[in-house]
C-alpha positions in Angstrom: -10.9 49.7 -48.5 -12.3 49.1 -45.0 -9.8 48.8 -42.1 -11.1 45.3 -41.5 -9.8 43.8 -44.7 -6.1 44.1 -44.0 -6.8 42.6 -40.5 -8.2 39.5 -42.2 -5.3 39.1 -44.6 -3.6 36.5 -42.4 -6.8 34.7 -41.3 -6.9 31.1 -42.7 -9.7 30.0 -45.0 -11.7 26.9 -44.1 -12.5 24.1 -46.5 -16.2 23.2 -46.1 -16.3 20.5 -48.8 -14.2 19.1 -51.6 -14.9 17.0 -54.7 -12.6 15.3 -57.1 -13.2 16.7 -60.7 -10.5 14.9 -62.7 -7.5 12.7 -62.2 -4.7 11.1 -64.3 -1.2 9.8 -63.7 0.3 13.3 -63.4 -2.4 15.6 -61.9 -5.6 15.7 -59.8 -8.1 18.5 -60.0 -10.5 19.2 -57.2 -13.1 21.8 -56.4 -13.4 23.0 -52.8 -16.1 25.1 -51.2 -14.0 27.5 -49.2 -15.2 29.8 -46.4 -13.5 33.2 -46.5 -12.3 35.1 -43.4 -15.4 37.3 -43.5 -17.8 34.3 -43.5 -18.7 34.3 -47.2 -18.1 31.2 -49.3 -16.6 30.7 -52.7 -15.8 27.7 -55.0 -12.1 27.2 -55.4 -10.4 25.0 -58.0 -7.1 23.4 -57.2 -4.7 21.4 -59.4 -2.7 19.0 -57.3 0.7 17.7 -58.5 3.4 15.6 -56.8 6.4 17.5 -55.5 9.0 17.8 -58.2 12.7 18.4 -58.8 14.7 20.5 -61.2 18.4 20.0 -61.9 20.9 22.5 -63.4 23.8 20.2 -64.4 27.2 21.8 -64.8 29.7 20.0 -67.1 32.4 22.3 -65.8 32.5 25.7 -64.1 31.2 27.6 -67.2 29.1 25.0 -69.1 25.6 23.6 -68.3 23.5 20.9 -70.0 20.0 21.8 -71.1 17.3 19.6 -72.5 15.1 20.7 -75.3 11.7 19.4 -76.2 8.4 20.4 -77.7 6.0 21.5 -74.9 2.4 20.7 -75.7 0.8 23.4 -73.6 3.2 26.1 -74.9 2.9 24.8 -78.5 6.6 25.4 -78.9 10.1 23.8 -78.5 11.7 25.0 -75.3 15.2 24.7 -73.7 15.1 24.0 -70.0 16.9 22.0 -67.3 15.9 18.4 -66.5 12.8 18.3 -64.3 10.3 15.8 -63.1 8.0 14.5 -60.3 9.3 12.8 -57.2 7.9 9.3 -57.1 6.2 8.1 -53.9 8.7 6.8 -51.3 11.6 8.4 -53.3 14.0 11.0 -51.8 14.6 14.3 -53.5 18.2 13.3 -54.2 17.2 10.0 -55.7 14.6 11.8 -57.9 17.3 14.3 -59.0 19.7 11.5 -60.1 16.9 9.6 -61.8 15.7 12.6 -63.8 19.2 13.6 -64.7 19.8 10.1 -66.0 16.5 9.9 -67.8 16.6 13.3 -69.5 20.2 14.2 -69.9 22.1 10.9 -69.7 24.3 11.9 -66.7 24.8 11.1 -63.0 26.2 13.7 -60.6 28.9 13.2 -58.0 27.7 16.3 -56.1 24.3 17.9 -55.6 23.8 21.3 -54.2 20.3 22.3 -53.1 19.5 25.8 -54.5 16.0 26.3 -53.1 12.5 25.1 -52.6 9.5 27.1 -53.9 5.8 26.8 -54.6 5.3 26.8 -58.4 2.0 28.8 -58.1 0.5 30.8 -55.3 -3.1 30.4 -56.2 -4.5 27.3 -58.0 -1.6 24.9 -58.4 -0.5 22.7 -55.4 3.1 21.8 -56.4 6.4 22.3 -54.6 9.6 22.3 -56.5 13.1 21.5 -55.2 15.9 22.9 -57.3 19.5 21.5 -57.4 22.8 22.3 -59.0 24.6 19.1 -60.2 28.4 18.9 -60.5 30.9 16.1 -61.2 28.9 14.7 -64.1 29.6 11.4 -65.6 27.8 9.7 -68.5 25.0 7.3 -67.5 22.7 4.9 -69.3 19.5 6.8 -70.2 16.1 5.2 -69.9 13.9 7.9 -71.3 10.3 8.3 -70.3 8.2 6.9 -73.1 6.3 10.2 -73.5 9.4 12.3 -73.8 11.4 13.1 -77.0 14.4 15.1 -75.8 17.4 16.9 -77.3 20.4 17.3 -75.0 22.9 20.0 -75.5 25.7 21.8 -73.6 25.6 25.6 -73.4 27.9 28.2 -72.0 26.4 29.3 -68.7 26.7 33.0 -69.8 24.5 32.2 -72.8 21.9 30.4 -70.6 21.8 33.5 -68.3 21.3 35.7 -71.4 18.5 33.3 -72.6 16.8 33.8 -69.2 17.2 37.6 -69.3 15.7 37.8 -72.8 12.8 35.4 -71.9 14.0 32.8 -74.5 14.0 30.4 -71.5 10.5 30.7 -69.9 10.3 27.6 -67.7 10.0 28.9 -64.1 12.1 26.2 -62.5 14.9 26.8 -65.0 14.7 30.6 -64.6 14.9 30.4 -60.8 17.8 27.9 -60.9 19.8 29.9 -63.3 19.3 33.1 -61.3 20.2 31.3 -58.1 23.3 29.8 -59.7 24.4 33.2 -61.2 24.0 34.7 -57.7 26.2 31.9 -56.2 28.8 32.5 -59.0 28.8 36.3 -58.3 27.4 37.2 -61.7 
C-alpha cells in the first residue's frame, strides 16, 4: 500500500452527476458518478430511505413487547421491536408514538432516546433513531394495510438471549436490546 492512500482516507468524494433509477413510496434508488480522492471516477449506487424510528417497549422493568411478522426479503417470520419511517413534518417522538400504536397497540408515557445510527455505511442512506418506551397504556391500533403483525410480551432476559443467539437479526432491535441491557447493567 502506498503511503498516499491512508492520507486520502479522509478526503471527501465529489458527486459529478446523479440519475434517479427507481422510486416507490418507501425507497428511491439513484446512481451517482463519483470522483474519488485520487481523481478517478466510479459509478455508485445509493438507496435512499426516510429517517426511521425503532421502539423497545417495556411493559414493566423485566418485560418487553415484540412484534412478529413475515419479512418478505428474509423469507422468514421474525420477532423485532416496532419500527417505521418518520413521516414528512413529523417529529421523532410523534413517529415513535404512532409506530408504537400502529404495530403494538400501545402509547408510552415516557420515551428515552437510546441512540441514533446509520443503518448502512455504504449503499443505504437511512438514519435510525432508537427509543426505549415506558409507562405503556393500551391504545387503539390502526395497522398499516401492508402489515400483518403478531404482538407478544417477552421477558427481557429471553430477548437478550435471542439477540445473543442470532434468533433476532433485525439490526435496529439488536442495537436497542444491547443498549437497554447496558443501561440495566446486564
